[in-house]
C-alpha positions as CSV (number, residue, x, y, z in Angstrom):
1,M,62.1,11.6,147.0
2,D,65.2,11.2,147.1
3,T,66.8,10.7,143.1
4,N,70.6,10.2,144.5
5,M,72.4,6.3,143.8
6,R,73.7,5.1,146.6
7,I,76.1,3.0,147.0
8,A,77.7,0.9,149.8
9,I,81.5,-0.7,149.4
10,S,81.4,-4.0,152.0
11,I,85.4,-3.9,153.0
12,A,85.2,-7.7,155.0
13,T,89.1,-7.4,157.4
14,F,90.6,-9.7,159.8
15,N,93.6,-8.8,161.1
16,R,94.7,-6.4,158.2
17,P,95.1,-2.6,159.7
18,R,97.6,-1.8,156.6
19,G,95.9,-3.3,154.1
20,L,92.6,-1.1,155.6
21,K,94.2,2.2,155.7
22,A,95.5,1.6,151.5
23,V,92.2,0.4,150.8
24,L,89.9,3.3,152.5
25,D,92.5,5.9,150.9
26,G,91.6,4.3,147.3
27,I,88.6,5.3,147.9
28,E,88.9,8.3,149.2
29,V,90.9,9.8,146.3
30,Q,87.5,8.4,144.0
31,K,86.2,11.3,141.8
32,L,82.9,10.6,141.6
33,P,79.4,12.3,141.0
34,D,77.7,15.1,142.8
35,D,74.8,12.6,143.6
36,I,76.6,9.7,145.1
37,N,75.9,8.8,148.2
38,L,78.2,6.4,149.3
39,R,78.9,5.2,152.2
40,V,81.5,2.4,153.2
41,V,80.8,-1.0,155.7
42,I,83.5,-2.5,157.6
43,I,83.3,-5.9,158.9
44,D,85.7,-6.4,160.9
45,N,86.0,-10.6,160.9
46,S,88.2,-10.3,164.4
47,L,87.5,-12.0,167.7
48,D,88.8,-8.9,169.2
49,G,86.9,-6.2,167.0
50,N,91.6,-4.8,166.2
51,A,89.4,-2.7,162.8
52,R,87.4,-1.0,165.7
53,E,90.5,1.3,167.0
54,Y,91.2,2.7,163.3
55,I,88.1,3.0,161.8
56,D,86.9,5.3,165.0
57,N,91.0,7.5,165.1
58,R,90.4,8.3,161.3
59,A,87.1,8.0,160.2
60,K,86.9,12.1,160.6
61,F,89.2,12.0,157.7
62,Y,87.3,10.7,155.1
63,R,84.1,12.0,153.3
64,F,82.5,8.8,153.5
65,P,80.6,7.6,156.9
66,L,82.3,4.9,157.0
67,V,79.8,2.1,159.1
68,Y,81.7,-0.7,161.2
69,H,80.1,-4.1,162.6
70,N,82.6,-7.4,164.1
71,E,81.5,-10.4,163.2
72,T,82.9,-12.8,165.1
73,R,82.1,-15.9,163.3
74,P,85.0,-17.5,161.3
75,G,84.7,-17.5,157.5
76,I,84.9,-15.2,154.4
77,T,80.8,-16.1,154.2
78,Y,80.1,-15.1,157.0
79,P,81.6,-11.2,156.9
80,R,80.5,-10.8,153.5
81,N,76.7,-11.5,154.4
82,R,77.3,-9.4,157.0
83,G,78.0,-6.7,154.5
84,I,75.0,-7.6,151.5
85,E,72.6,-6.9,155.0
86,D,74.3,-4.0,155.7
87,A,73.6,-2.5,152.1
88,L,69.9,-3.3,151.6
89,D,69.1,-2.5,155.3
90,K,70.0,0.5,154.4
91,N,70.0,0.6,150.4
92,D,66.7,-0.5,149.5
């Protein structure tokens, strides 16, 4: 049985690659205990999925896994709910 704490951070983004980089870099510098399993879920709310290229190119530079979803339905509730669904599916 896995006794490590699992944490999923869900980030909704819409056409903000610089802001996305800043928040991921901020998470990267956090000091976490060894028994924490962290992953970051990015929910891109743009129609064209423009954050995907950044995630694909930069994921290897972070010590935590990045999960990408494109939620094309407009409005903040859809990406927030998608992030919650992902966290519950993987971390229950």
